[in-house]
PDB file of N, CA, C and O in Angstrom:
ATOM      1  N   MET A   1       8.317   8.788   1.657  1.00  0.00           N
ATOM      2  CA  MET A   1       8.082   7.589   0.871  1.00  0.00           C
ATOM      3  C   MET A   1       6.580   7.443   0.651  1.00  0.00           C
ATOM      4  O   MET A   1       5.777   7.743   1.535  1.00  0.00           O
ATOM      5  N   GLU A   2       6.213   6.977  -0.545  1.00  0.00           N
ATOM      6  CA  GLU A   2       4.794   6.782  -0.836  1.00  0.00           C
ATOM      7  C   GLU A   2       4.589   5.736  -1.914  1.00  0.00           C
ATOM      8  O   GLU A   2       5.494   5.416  -2.684  1.00  0.00           O
ATOM      9  N   LYS A   3       3.360   5.209  -1.948  1.00  0.00           N
ATOM     10  CA  LYS A   3       2.938   4.263  -2.981  1.00  0.00           C
ATOM     11  C   LYS A   3       1.514   4.591  -3.383  1.00  0.00           C
ATOM     12  O   LYS A   3       0.708   5.045  -2.571  1.00  0.00           O
ATOM     13  N   GLN A   4       1.217   4.349  -4.664  1.00  0.00           N
ATOM     14  CA  GLN A   4      -0.131   4.571  -5.174  1.00  0.00           C
ATOM     15  C   GLN A   4      -0.842   3.227  -5.347  1.00  0.00           C
ATOM     16  O   GLN A   4      -0.229   2.211  -5.673  1.00  0.00           O
ATOM     17  N   PHE A   5      -2.142   3.261  -5.120  1.00  0.00           N
ATOM     18  CA  PHE A   5      -2.973   2.070  -5.251  1.00  0.00           C
ATOM     19  C   PHE A   5      -4.273   2.424  -5.940  1.00  0.00           C
ATOM     20  O   PHE A   5      -4.728   3.567  -5.887  1.00  0.00           O
ATOM     21  N   LYS A   6      -4.865   1.437  -6.584  1.00  0.00           N
ATOM     22  CA  LYS A   6      -6.210   1.574  -7.145  1.00  0.00           C
ATOM     23  C   LYS A   6      -7.114   0.654  -6.343  1.00  0.00           C
ATOM     24  O   LYS A   6      -6.814  -0.528  -6.174  1.00  0.00           O
ATOM     25  N   ILE A   7      -8.219   1.194  -5.849  1.00  0.00           N
ATOM     26  CA  ILE A   7      -9.166   0.414  -5.046  1.00  0.00           C
ATOM     27  C   ILE A   7     -10.017  -0.438  -5.989  1.00  0.00           C
ATOM     28  O   ILE A   7     -10.681   0.087  -6.883  1.00  0.00           O
ATOM     29  N   THR A   8      -9.991  -1.747  -5.783  1.00  0.00           N
ATOM     30  CA  THR A   8     -10.734  -2.676  -6.647  1.00  0.00           C
ATOM     31  C   THR A   8     -11.884  -3.366  -5.917  1.00  0.00           C
ATOM     32  O   THR A   8     -12.717  -4.014  -6.552  1.00  0.00           O
ATOM     33  N   SER A   9     -11.939  -3.238  -4.611  1.00  0.00           N
ATOM     34  CA  SER A   9     -13.021  -3.848  -3.841  1.00  0.00           C
ATOM     35  C   SER A   9     -14.357  -3.279  -4.310  1.00  0.00           C
ATOM     36  O   SER A   9     -14.488  -2.062  -4.445  1.00  0.00           O
ATOM     37  N   PRO A  10     -15.362  -4.139  -4.564  1.00  0.00           N
ATOM     38  CA  PRO A  10     -16.654  -3.656  -5.066  1.00  0.00           C
ATOM     39  C   PRO A  10     -17.328  -2.627  -4.151  1.00  0.00           C
ATOM     40  O   PRO A  10     -18.095  -1.788  -4.623  1.00  0.00           O
ATOM     41  N   GLU A  11     -17.048  -2.686  -2.864  1.00  0.00           N
ATOM     42  CA  GLU A  11     -17.666  -1.751  -1.915  1.00  0.00           C
ATOM     43  C   GLU A  11     -16.812  -0.511  -1.684  1.00  0.00           C
ATOM     44  O   GLU A  11     -17.205   0.371  -0.920  1.00  0.00           O
ATOM     45  N   GLY A  12     -15.652  -0.427  -2.328  1.00  0.00           N
ATOM     46  CA  GLY A  12     -14.754   0.692  -2.068  1.00  0.00           C
ATOM     47  C   GLY A  12     -14.051   0.486  -0.737  1.00  0.00           C
ATOM     48  O   GLY A  12     -13.957  -0.637  -0.241  1.00  0.00           O
ATOM     49  N   LEU A  13     -13.564   1.566  -0.167  1.00  0.00           N
ATOM     50  CA  LEU A  13     -12.853   1.494   1.114  1.00  0.00           C
ATOM     51  C   LEU A  13     -13.856   1.764   2.234  1.00  0.00           C
ATOM     52  O   LEU A  13     -13.896   2.856   2.802  1.00  0.00           O
ATOM     53  N   HIS A  14     -14.669   0.741   2.542  1.00  0.00           N
ATOM     54  CA  HIS A  14     -15.704   0.860   3.568  1.00  0.00           C
ATOM     55  C   HIS A  14     -15.142   0.464   4.932  1.00  0.00           C
ATOM     56  O   HIS A  14     -13.926   0.334   5.074  1.00  0.00           O
ATOM     57  N   ALA A  15     -15.984   0.272   5.922  1.00  0.00           N
ATOM     58  CA  ALA A  15     -15.561   0.074   7.311  1.00  0.00           C
ATOM     59  C   ALA A  15     -14.572  -1.070   7.514  1.00  0.00           C
ATOM     60  O   ALA A  15     -13.556  -0.883   8.184  1.00  0.00           O
ATOM     61  N   ARG A  16     -14.842  -2.250   6.953  1.00  0.00           N
ATOM     62  CA  ARG A  16     -13.959  -3.391   7.204  1.00  0.00           C
ATOM     63  C   ARG A  16     -12.548  -3.162   6.682  1.00  0.00           C
ATOM     64  O   ARG A  16     -11.598  -3.314   7.450  1.00  0.00           O
ATOM     65  N   PRO A  17     -12.363  -2.802   5.401  1.00  0.00           N
ATOM     66  CA  PRO A  17     -10.986  -2.582   4.943  1.00  0.00           C
ATOM     67  C   PRO A  17     -10.326  -1.386   5.622  1.00  0.00           C
ATOM     68  O   PRO A  17      -9.111  -1.390   5.821  1.00  0.00           O
ATOM     69  N   CYS A  18     -11.089  -0.376   5.976  1.00  0.00           N
ATOM     70  CA  CYS A  18     -10.511   0.757   6.710  1.00  0.00           C
ATOM     71  C   CYS A  18      -9.953   0.281   8.048  1.00  0.00           C
ATOM     72  O   CYS A  18      -8.847   0.651   8.441  1.00  0.00           O
ATOM     73  N   THR A  19     -10.734  -0.544   8.739  1.00  0.00           N
ATOM     74  CA  THR A  19     -10.308  -1.069  10.035  1.00  0.00           C
ATOM     75  C   THR A  19      -9.037  -1.902   9.887  1.00  0.00           C
ATOM     76  O   THR A  19      -8.127  -1.789  10.708  1.00  0.00           O
ATOM     77  N   LEU A  20      -8.967  -2.729   8.859  1.00  0.00           N
ATOM     78  CA  LEU A  20      -7.778  -3.547   8.629  1.00  0.00           C
ATOM     79  C   LEU A  20      -6.538  -2.686   8.372  1.00  0.00           C
ATOM     80  O   LEU A  20      -5.462  -2.964   8.901  1.00  0.00           O
ATOM     81  N   LEU A  21      -6.695  -1.647   7.562  1.00  0.00           N
ATOM     82  CA  LEU A  21      -5.565  -0.759   7.267  1.00  0.00           C
ATOM     83  C   LEU A  21      -5.113   0.006   8.503  1.00  0.00           C
ATOM     84  O   LEU A  21      -3.915   0.103   8.770  1.00  0.00           O
ATOM     85  N   VAL A  22      -6.063   0.550   9.258  1.00  0.00           N
ATOM     86  CA  VAL A  22      -5.720   1.288  10.473  1.00  0.00           C
ATOM     87  C   VAL A  22      -4.984   0.378  11.448  1.00  0.00           C
ATOM     88  O   VAL A  22      -3.962   0.771  12.011  1.00  0.00           O
ATOM     89  N   ALA A  23      -5.493  -0.836  11.653  1.00  0.00           N
ATOM     90  CA  ALA A  23      -4.856  -1.780  12.570  1.00  0.00           C
ATOM     91  C   ALA A  23      -3.452  -2.169  12.097  1.00  0.00           C
ATOM     92  O   ALA A  23      -2.560  -2.392  12.915  1.00  0.00           O
ATOM     93  N   ALA A  24      -3.261  -2.250  10.791  1.00  0.00           N
ATOM     94  CA  ALA A  24      -1.958  -2.650  10.246  1.00  0.00           C
ATOM     95  C   ALA A  24      -0.882  -1.602  10.473  1.00  0.00           C
ATOM     96  O   ALA A  24       0.266  -1.953  10.745  1.00  0.00           O
ATOM     97  N   VAL A  25      -1.225  -0.324  10.369  1.00  0.00           N
ATOM     98  CA  VAL A  25      -0.199   0.721  10.463  1.00  0.00           C
ATOM     99  C   VAL A  25      -0.078   1.355  11.850  1.00  0.00           C
ATOM    100  O   VAL A  25       0.905   2.044  12.124  1.00  0.00           O
ATOM    101  N   THR A  26      -1.050   1.137  12.719  1.00  0.00           N
ATOM    102  CA  THR A  26      -1.010   1.749  14.050  1.00  0.00           C
ATOM    103  C   THR A  26       0.245   1.401  14.858  1.00  0.00           C
ATOM    104  O   THR A  26       0.760   2.279  15.550  1.00  0.00           O
ATOM    105  N   PRO A  27       0.766   0.167  14.809  1.00  0.00           N
ATOM    106  CA  PRO A  27       1.963  -0.137  15.608  1.00  0.00           C
ATOM    107  C   PRO A  27       3.233   0.610  15.179  1.00  0.00           C
ATOM    108  O   PRO A  27       4.196   0.666  15.944  1.00  0.00           O
ATOM    109  N   PHE A  28       3.252   1.177  13.985  1.00  0.00           N
ATOM    110  CA  PHE A  28       4.452   1.845  13.497  1.00  0.00           C
ATOM    111  C   PHE A  28       4.561   3.252  14.086  1.00  0.00           C
ATOM    112  O   PHE A  28       3.552   3.918  14.322  1.00  0.00           O
ATOM    113  N   SER A  29       5.797   3.693  14.319  1.00  0.00           N
ATOM    114  CA  SER A  29       6.011   5.027  14.897  1.00  0.00           C
ATOM    115  C   SER A  29       5.909   6.135  13.850  1.00  0.00           C
ATOM    116  O   SER A  29       5.694   7.295  14.204  1.00  0.00           O
ATOM    117  N   SER A  30       6.057   5.800  12.582  1.00  0.00           N
ATOM    118  CA  SER A  30       6.005   6.801  11.512  1.00  0.00           C
ATOM    119  C   SER A  30       4.623   7.425  11.386  1.00  0.00           C
ATOM    120  O   SER A  30       3.615   6.821  11.753  1.00  0.00           O
ATOM    121  N   ASP A  31       4.594   8.651  10.858  1.00  0.00           N
ATOM    122  CA  ASP A  31       3.341   9.291  10.487  1.00  0.00           C
ATOM    123  C   ASP A  31       2.921   8.694   9.154  1.00  0.00           C
ATOM    124  O   ASP A  31       3.664   8.776   8.177  1.00  0.00           O
ATOM    125  N   VAL A  32       1.729   8.091   9.104  1.00  0.00           N
ATOM    126  CA  VAL A  32       1.246   7.441   7.886  1.00  0.00           C
ATOM    127  C   VAL A  32      -0.036   8.143   7.455  1.00  0.00           C
ATOM    128  O   VAL A  32      -0.950   8.333   8.258  1.00  0.00           O
ATOM    129  N   LYS A  33      -0.094   8.527   6.184  1.00  0.00           N
ATOM    130  CA  LYS A  33      -1.249   9.253   5.665  1.00  0.00           C
ATOM    131  C   LYS A  33      -1.820   8.541   4.442  1.00  0.00           C
ATOM    132  O   LYS A  33      -1.109   7.848   3.713  1.00  0.00           O
ATOM    133  N   ILE A  34      -3.110   8.730   4.241  1.00  0.00           N
ATOM    134  CA  ILE A  34      -3.770   8.247   3.034  1.00  0.00           C
ATOM    135  C   ILE A  34      -4.353   9.474   2.342  1.00  0.00           C
ATOM    136  O   ILE A  34      -4.973  10.323   2.982  1.00  0.00           O
ATOM    137  N   SER A  35      -4.148   9.559   1.025  1.00  0.00           N
ATOM    138  CA  SER A  35      -4.609  10.710   0.254  1.00  0.00           C
ATOM    139  C   SER A  35      -5.551  10.260  -0.851  1.00  0.00           C
ATOM    140  O   SER A  35      -5.340   9.239  -1.505  1.00  0.00           O
ATOM    141  N   TYR A  36      -6.603  11.061  -1.036  1.00  0.00           N
ATOM    142  CA  TYR A  36      -7.583  10.834  -2.098  1.00  0.00           C
ATOM    143  C   TYR A  36      -8.203  12.175  -2.457  1.00  0.00           C
ATOM    144  O   TYR A  36      -8.609  12.929  -1.572  1.00  0.00           O
ATOM    145  N   ASN A  37      -8.280  12.477  -3.741  1.00  0.00           N
ATOM    146  CA  ASN A  37      -8.882  13.735  -4.217  1.00  0.00           C
ATOM    147  C   ASN A  37      -8.305  14.967  -3.519  1.00  0.00           C
ATOM    148  O   ASN A  37      -9.047  15.829  -3.050  1.00  0.00           O
ATOM    149  N   ASP A  38      -6.989  15.040  -3.457  1.00  0.00           N
ATOM    150  CA  ASP A  38      -6.290  16.192  -2.860  1.00  0.00           C
ATOM    151  C   ASP A  38      -6.572  16.394  -1.380  1.00  0.00           C
ATOM    152  O   ASP A  38      -6.351  17.482  -0.848  1.00  0.00           O
ATOM    153  N   ARG A  39      -7.060  15.351  -0.708  1.00  0.00           N
ATOM    154  CA  ARG A  39      -7.252  15.398   0.747  1.00  0.00           C
ATOM    155  C   ARG A  39      -6.420  14.295   1.365  1.00  0.00           C
ATOM    156  O   ARG A  39      -6.410  13.168   0.871  1.00  0.00           O
ATOM    157  N   ALA A  40      -5.718  14.613   2.449  1.00  0.00           N
ATOM    158  CA  ALA A  40      -4.895  13.627   3.143  1.00  0.00           C
ATOM    159  C   ALA A  40      -5.312  13.560   4.608  1.00  0.00           C
ATOM    160  O   ALA A  40      -5.555  14.584   5.248  1.00  0.00           O
ATOM    161  N   VAL A  41      -5.390  12.339   5.124  1.00  0.00           N
ATOM    162  CA  VAL A  41      -5.733  12.154   6.539  1.00  0.00           C
ATOM    163  C   VAL A  41      -4.785  11.119   7.140  1.00  0.00           C
ATOM    164  O   VAL A  41      -4.127  10.358   6.430  1.00  0.00           O
ATOM    165  N   ASN A  42      -4.738  11.118   8.459  1.00  0.00           N
ATOM    166  CA  ASN A  42      -3.927  10.168   9.208  1.00  0.00           C
ATOM    167  C   ASN A  42      -4.508   8.763   9.011  1.00  0.00           C
ATOM    168  O   ASN A  42      -5.682   8.529   9.301  1.00  0.00           O
ATOM    169  N   LEU A  43      -3.695   7.836   8.521  1.00  0.00           N
ATOM    170  CA  LEU A  43      -4.180   6.467   8.286  1.00  0.00           C
ATOM    171  C   LEU A  43      -4.387   5.709   9.596  1.00  0.00           C
ATOM    172  O   LEU A  43      -4.926   4.603   9.591  1.00  0.00           O
ATOM    173  N   LYS A  44      -3.968   6.290  10.703  1.00  0.00           N
ATOM    174  CA  LYS A  44      -4.189   5.661  12.002  1.00  0.00           C
ATOM    175  C   LYS A  44      -5.528   6.087  12.614  1.00  0.00           C
ATOM    176  O   LYS A  44      -5.843   5.705  13.741  1.00  0.00           O
ATOM    177  N   SER A  45      -6.312   6.873  11.879  1.00  0.00           N
ATOM    178  CA  SER A  45      -7.613   7.357  12.354  1.00  0.00           C
ATOM    179  C   SER A  45      -8.736   6.778  11.499  1.00  0.00           C
ATOM    180  O   SER A  45      -8.906   7.175  10.346  1.00  0.00           O
ATOM    181  N   ILE A  46      -9.497   5.847  12.053  1.00  0.00           N
ATOM    182  CA  ILE A  46     -10.580   5.209  11.303  1.00  0.00           C
ATOM    183  C   ILE A  46     -11.600   6.246  10.848  1.00  0.00           C
ATOM    184  O   ILE A  46     -12.103   6.157   9.728  1.00  0.00           O
ATOM    185  N   MET A  47     -11.912   7.212  11.677  1.00  0.00           N
ATOM    186  CA  MET A  47     -12.902   8.227  11.311  1.00  0.00           C
ATOM    187  C   MET A  47     -12.387   9.107  10.173  1.00  0.00           C
ATOM    188  O   MET A  47     -13.145   9.479   9.278  1.00  0.00           O
ATOM    189  N   GLY A  48     -11.113   9.432  10.210  1.00  0.00           N
ATOM    190  CA  GLY A  48     -10.531  10.239   9.145  1.00  0.00           C
ATOM    191  C   GLY A  48     -10.569   9.523   7.815  1.00  0.00           C
ATOM    192  O   GLY A  48     -10.931  10.109   6.795  1.00  0.00           O
ATOM    193  N   VAL A  49     -10.193   8.249   7.824  1.00  0.00           N
ATOM    194  CA  VAL A  49     -10.171   7.458   6.590  1.00  0.00           C
ATOM    195  C   VAL A  49     -11.586   7.286   6.048  1.00  0.00           C
ATOM    196  O   VAL A  49     -11.810   7.428   4.846  1.00  0.00           O
ATOM    197  N   MET A  50     -12.530   6.984   6.914  1.00  0.00           N
ATOM    198  CA  MET A  50     -13.921   6.805   6.486  1.00  0.00           C
ATOM    199  C   MET A  50     -14.484   8.105   5.898  1.00  0.00           C
ATOM    200  O   MET A  50     -15.290   8.071   4.968  1.00  0.00           O
ATOM    201  N   ALA A  51     -14.062   9.235   6.438  1.00  0.00           N
ATOM    202  CA  ALA A  51     -14.565  10.528   5.977  1.00  0.00           C
ATOM    203  C   ALA A  51     -14.169  10.829   4.531  1.00  0.00           C
ATOM    204  O   ALA A  51     -14.808  11.650   3.872  1.00  0.00           O
ATOM    205  N   LEU A  52     -13.121  10.172   4.036  1.00  0.00           N
ATOM    206  CA  LEU A  52     -12.698  10.400   2.650  1.00  0.00           C
ATOM    207  C   LEU A  52     -13.700   9.825   1.650  1.00  0.00           C
ATOM    208  O   LEU A  52     -13.770  10.293   0.514  1.00  0.00           O
ATOM    209  N   GLY A  53     -14.475   8.820   2.055  1.00  0.00           N
ATOM    210  CA  GLY A  53     -15.484   8.235   1.162  1.00  0.00           C
ATOM    211  C   GLY A  53     -14.880   7.673  -0.115  1.00  0.00           C
ATOM    212  O   GLY A  53     -15.312   8.029  -1.211  1.00  0.00           O
ATOM    213  N   ILE A  54     -13.902   6.812   0.009  1.00  0.00           N
ATOM    214  CA  ILE A  54     -13.152   6.304  -1.144  1.00  0.00           C
ATOM    215  C   ILE A  54     -13.934   5.190  -1.850  1.00  0.00           C
ATOM    216  O   ILE A  54     -14.166   4.133  -1.262  1.00  0.00           O
ATOM    217  N   PRO A  55     -14.343   5.419  -3.113  1.00  0.00           N
ATOM    218  CA  PRO A  55     -15.150   4.436  -3.851  1.00  0.00           C
ATOM    219  C   PRO A  55     -14.291   3.439  -4.644  1.00  0.00           C
ATOM    220  O   PRO A  55     -13.072   3.582  -4.738  1.00  0.00           O
ATOM    221  N   THR A  56     -14.951   2.441  -5.203  1.00  0.00           N
ATOM    222  CA  THR A  56     -14.298   1.505  -6.117  1.00  0.00           C
ATOM    223  C   THR A  56     -13.729   2.285  -7.298  1.00  0.00           C
ATOM    224  O   THR A  56     -14.359   3.212  -7.809  1.00  0.00           O
ATOM    225  N   GLY A  57     -12.531   1.897  -7.723  1.00  0.00           N
ATOM    226  CA  GLY A  57     -11.898   2.545  -8.859  1.00  0.00           C
ATOM    227  C   GLY A  57     -11.077   3.767  -8.502  1.00  0.00           C
ATOM    228  O   GLY A  57     -10.405   4.336  -9.362  1.00  0.00           O
ATOM    229  N   ALA A  58     -11.123   4.181  -7.233  1.00  0.00           N
ATOM    230  CA  ALA A  58     -10.378   5.367  -6.799  1.00  0.00           C
ATOM    231  C   ALA A  58      -8.883   5.090  -6.776  1.00  0.00           C
ATOM    232  O   ALA A  58      -8.447   3.976  -6.487  1.00  0.00           O
ATOM    233  N   ASN A  59      -8.115   6.111  -7.082  1.00  0.00           N
ATOM    234  CA  ASN A  59      -6.663   6.052  -6.941  1.00  0.00           C
ATOM    235  C   ASN A  59      -6.293   6.764  -5.652  1.00  0.00           C
ATOM    236  O   ASN A  59      -6.654   7.922  -5.443  1.00  0.00           O
ATOM    237  N   ILE A  60      -5.563   6.055  -4.784  1.00  0.00           N
ATOM    238  CA  ILE A  60      -5.159   6.614  -3.500  1.00  0.00           C
ATOM    239  C   ILE A  60      -3.646   6.582  -3.394  1.00  0.00           C
ATOM    240  O   ILE A  60      -2.970   5.864  -4.131  1.00  0.00           O
ATOM    241  N   THR A  61      -3.124   7.374  -2.462  1.00  0.00           N
ATOM    242  CA  THR A  61      -1.695   7.367  -2.160  1.00  0.00           C
ATOM    243  C   THR A  61      -1.544   7.138  -0.667  1.00  0.00           C
ATOM    244  O   THR A  61      -2.217   7.776   0.144  1.00  0.00           O
ATOM    245  N   ILE A  62      -0.660   6.226  -0.315  1.00  0.00           N
ATOM    246  CA  ILE A  62      -0.301   6.024   1.085  1.00  0.00           C
ATOM    247  C   ILE A  62       1.136   6.498   1.234  1.00  0.00           C
ATOM    248  O   ILE A  62       2.034   6.047   0.523  1.00  0.00           O
ATOM    249  N   SER A  63       1.335   7.419   2.174  1.00  0.00           N
ATOM    250  CA  SER A  63       2.664   7.975   2.390  1.00  0.00           C
ATOM    251  C   SER A  63       3.033   7.853   3.857  1.00  0.00           C
ATOM    252  O   SER A  63       2.166   7.782   4.728  1.00  0.00           O
ATOM    253  N   ALA A  64       4.334   7.830   4.116  1.00  0.00           N
ATOM    254  CA  ALA A  64       4.807   7.716   5.497  1.00  0.00           C
ATOM    255  C   ALA A  64       6.118   8.473   5.658  1.00  0.00           C
ATOM    256  O   ALA A  64       6.938   8.548   4.743  1.00  0.00           O
ATOM    257  N   GLU A  65       6.286   9.029   6.848  1.00  0.00           N
ATOM    258  CA  GLU A  65       7.516   9.714   7.219  1.00  0.00           C
ATOM    259  C   GLU A  65       7.909   9.247   8.606  1.00  0.00           C
ATOM    260  O   GLU A  65       7.091   9.245   9.526  1.00  0.00           O
ATOM    261  N   GLY A  66       9.174   8.847   8.753  1.00  0.00           N
ATOM    262  CA  GLY A  66       9.655   8.416  10.058  1.00  0.00           C
ATOM    263  C   GLY A  66      10.617   7.251   9.928  1.00  0.00           C
ATOM    264  O   GLY A  66      10.938   6.804   8.827  1.00  0.00           O
ATOM    265  N   ALA A  67      11.068   6.774  11.073  1.00  0.00           N
ATOM    266  CA  ALA A  67      12.097   5.739  11.122  1.00  0.00           C
ATOM    267  C   ALA A  67      11.677   4.433  10.453  1.00  0.00           C
ATOM    268  O   ALA A  67      12.505   3.759   9.841  1.00  0.00           O
ATOM    269  N   ASP A  68      10.404   4.073  10.563  1.00  0.00           N
ATOM    270  CA  ASP A  68       9.940   2.803  10.000  1.00  0.00           C
ATOM    271  C   ASP A  68       8.938   3.028   8.863  1.00  0.00           C
ATOM    272  O   ASP A  68       8.025   2.226   8.662  1.00  0.00           O
ATOM    273  N   ALA A  69       9.118   4.119   8.129  1.00  0.00           N
ATOM    274  CA  ALA A  69       8.191   4.486   7.052  1.00  0.00           C
ATOM    275  C   ALA A  69       8.073   3.402   5.991  1.00  0.00           C
ATOM    276  O   ALA A  69       6.968   3.061   5.570  1.00  0.00           O
ATOM    277  N   GLU A  70       9.206   2.861   5.558  1.00  0.00           N
ATOM    278  CA  GLU A  70       9.171   1.839   4.512  1.00  0.00           C
ATOM    279  C   GLU A  70       8.402   0.607   4.974  1.00  0.00           C
ATOM    280  O   GLU A  70       7.601   0.056   4.218  1.00  0.00           O
ATOM    281  N   ALA A  71       8.636   0.176   6.197  1.00  0.00           N
ATOM    282  CA  ALA A  71       7.946  -1.004   6.738  1.00  0.00           C
ATOM    283  C   ALA A  71       6.443  -0.742   6.869  1.00  0.00           C
ATOM    284  O   ALA A  71       5.631  -1.632   6.615  1.00  0.00           O
ATOM    285  N   ALA A  72       6.076   0.473   7.264  1.00  0.00           N
ATOM    286  CA  ALA A  72       4.655   0.817   7.409  1.00  0.00           C
ATOM    287  C   ALA A  72       3.941   0.768   6.063  1.00  0.00           C
ATOM    288  O   ALA A  72       2.830   0.247   5.965  1.00  0.00           O
ATOM    289  N   ILE A  73       4.574   1.307   5.034  1.00  0.00           N
ATOM    290  CA  ILE A  73       3.960   1.290   3.701  1.00  0.00           C
ATOM    291  C   ILE A  73       3.883  -0.132   3.167  1.00  0.00           C
ATOM    292  O   ILE A  73       2.885  -0.511   2.553  1.00  0.00           O
ATOM    293  N   GLU A  74       4.917  -0.916   3.392  1.00  0.00           N
ATOM    294  CA  GLU A  74       4.890  -2.316   2.932  1.00  0.00           C
ATOM    295  C   GLU A  74       3.786  -3.102   3.634  1.00  0.00           C
ATOM    296  O   GLU A  74       3.138  -3.948   3.018  1.00  0.00           O
ATOM    297  N   LYS A  75       3.570  -2.827   4.920  1.00  0.00           N
ATOM    298  CA  LYS A  75       2.502  -3.510   5.663  1.00  0.00           C
ATOM    299  C   LYS A  75       1.136  -3.121   5.095  1.00  0.00           C
ATOM    300  O   LYS A  75       0.278  -3.980   4.891  1.00  0.00           O
ATOM    301  N   ALA A  76       0.937  -1.826   4.840  1.00  0.00           N
ATOM    302  CA  ALA A  76      -0.325  -1.372   4.251  1.00  0.00           C
ATOM    303  C   ALA A  76      -0.524  -2.001   2.877  1.00  0.00           C
ATOM    304  O   ALA A  76      -1.631  -2.422   2.541  1.00  0.00           O
ATOM    305  N   ALA A  77       0.542  -2.067   2.082  1.00  0.00           N
ATOM    306  CA  ALA A  77       0.467  -2.660   0.739  1.00  0.00           C
ATOM    307  C   ALA A  77       0.085  -4.133   0.818  1.00  0.00           C
ATOM    308  O   ALA A  77      -0.703  -4.615   0.004  1.00  0.00           O
ATOM    309  N   SER A  78       0.639  -4.848   1.790  1.00  0.00           N
ATOM    310  CA  SER A  78       0.316  -6.278   1.906  1.00  0.00           C
ATOM    311  C   SER A  78      -1.135  -6.472   2.307  1.00  0.00           C
ATOM    312  O   SER A  78      -1.777  -7.405   1.824  1.00  0.00           O
ATOM    313  N   VAL A  79      -1.676  -5.623   3.175  1.00  0.00           N
ATOM    314  CA  VAL A  79      -3.090  -5.716   3.560  1.00  0.00           C
ATOM    315  C   VAL A  79      -3.972  -5.421   2.348  1.00  0.00           C
ATOM    316  O   VAL A  79      -4.938  -6.141   2.094  1.00  0.00           O
ATOM    317  N   ILE A  80      -3.647  -4.371   1.603  1.00  0.00           N
ATOM    318  CA  ILE A  80      -4.439  -4.019   0.417  1.00  0.00           C
ATOM    319  C   ILE A  80      -4.470  -5.172  -0.576  1.00  0.00           C
ATOM    320  O   ILE A  80      -5.520  -5.474  -1.144  1.00  0.00           O
ATOM    321  N   SER A  81      -3.332  -5.817  -0.789  1.00  0.00           N
ATOM    322  CA  SER A  81      -3.246  -6.927  -1.723  1.00  0.00           C
ATOM    323  C   SER A  81      -3.904  -8.200  -1.177  1.00  0.00           C
ATOM    324  O   SER A  81      -4.745  -8.804  -1.844  1.00  0.00           O
ATOM    325  N   ASN A  82      -3.518  -8.601   0.033  1.00  0.00           N
ATOM    326  CA  ASN A  82      -3.988  -9.865   0.622  1.00  0.00           C
ATOM    327  C   ASN A  82      -5.479  -9.883   0.918  1.00  0.00           C
ATOM    328  O   ASN A  82      -6.102 -10.944   0.892  1.00  0.00           O
ATOM    329  N   GLU A  83      -6.058  -8.721   1.199  1.00  0.00           N
ATOM    330  CA  GLU A  83      -7.487  -8.643   1.521  1.00  0.00           C
ATOM    331  C   GLU A  83      -8.336  -8.258   0.309  1.00  0.00           C
ATOM    332  O   GLU A  83      -9.531  -7.992   0.438  1.00  0.00           O
ATOM    333  N   ASN A  84      -7.707  -8.229  -0.872  1.00  0.00           N
ATOM    334  CA  ASN A  84      -8.393  -7.891  -2.129  1.00  0.00           C
ATOM    335  C   ASN A  84      -9.084  -6.526  -2.071  1.00  0.00           C
ATOM    336  O   ASN A  84     -10.186  -6.346  -2.589  1.00  0.00           O
ATOM    337  N   ILE A  85      -8.413  -5.576  -1.431  1.00  0.00           N
ATOM    338  CA  ILE A  85      -8.929  -4.213  -1.331  1.00  0.00           C
ATOM    339  C   ILE A  85      -8.562  -3.438  -2.602  1.00  0.00           C
ATOM    340  O   ILE A  85      -9.340  -2.621  -3.093  1.00  0.00           O
ATOM    341  N   GLY A  86      -7.379  -3.709  -3.114  1.00  0.00           N
ATOM    342  CA  GLY A  86      -6.912  -2.982  -4.292  1.00  0.00           C
ATOM    343  C   GLY A  86      -5.612  -3.547  -4.810  1.00  0.00           C
ATOM    344  O   GLY A  86      -5.187  -4.638  -4.430  1.00  0.00           O
ATOM    345  N   GLU A  87      -4.987  -2.779  -5.692  1.00  0.00           N
ATOM    346  CA  GLU A  87      -3.717  -3.204  -6.312  1.00  0.00           C
ATOM    347  C   GLU A  87      -2.830  -1.977  -6.486  1.00  0.00           C
ATOM    348  O   GLU A  87      -3.300  -0.841  -6.555  1.00  0.00           O
ATOM    349  N   GLU A  88      -1.525  -2.250  -6.556  1.00  0.00           N
ATOM    350  CA  GLU A  88      -0.605  -1.135  -6.779  1.00  0.00           C
ATOM    351  C   GLU A  88      -0.883  -0.515  -8.140  1.00  0.00           C
ATOM    352  O   GLU A  88      -1.094  -1.222  -9.126  1.00  0.00           O
ATOM    353  N   ALA A  89      -0.882   0.809  -8.183  1.00  0.00           N
ATOM    354  CA  ALA A  89      -1.172   1.538  -9.423  1.00  0.00           C
ATOM    355  C   ALA A  89       0.112   1.756 -10.214  1.00  0.00           C
ATOM    356  O   ALA A  89       0.080   2.352 -11.291  1.00  0.00           O
TER     357      ALA A  89
END
């Protein structure tokens, strides 16, 4: 399962929104990944997400595999929307 988003935050996906996303998906048992520019990293790793260097206007994909994959993606989507990080693409 996956969803696409466009990053609208003026600072891109910097430390604060990365921390919020990592904290949101960490409780889930599913493997959750974030992809940008043909690179995918574990969304539960703040260093991995920060290493992607995701700027404003970037299109990203959040994907999950596992028993609670749908719930994990919905949680990430709600953080992206509620924290004005981005919007569904």
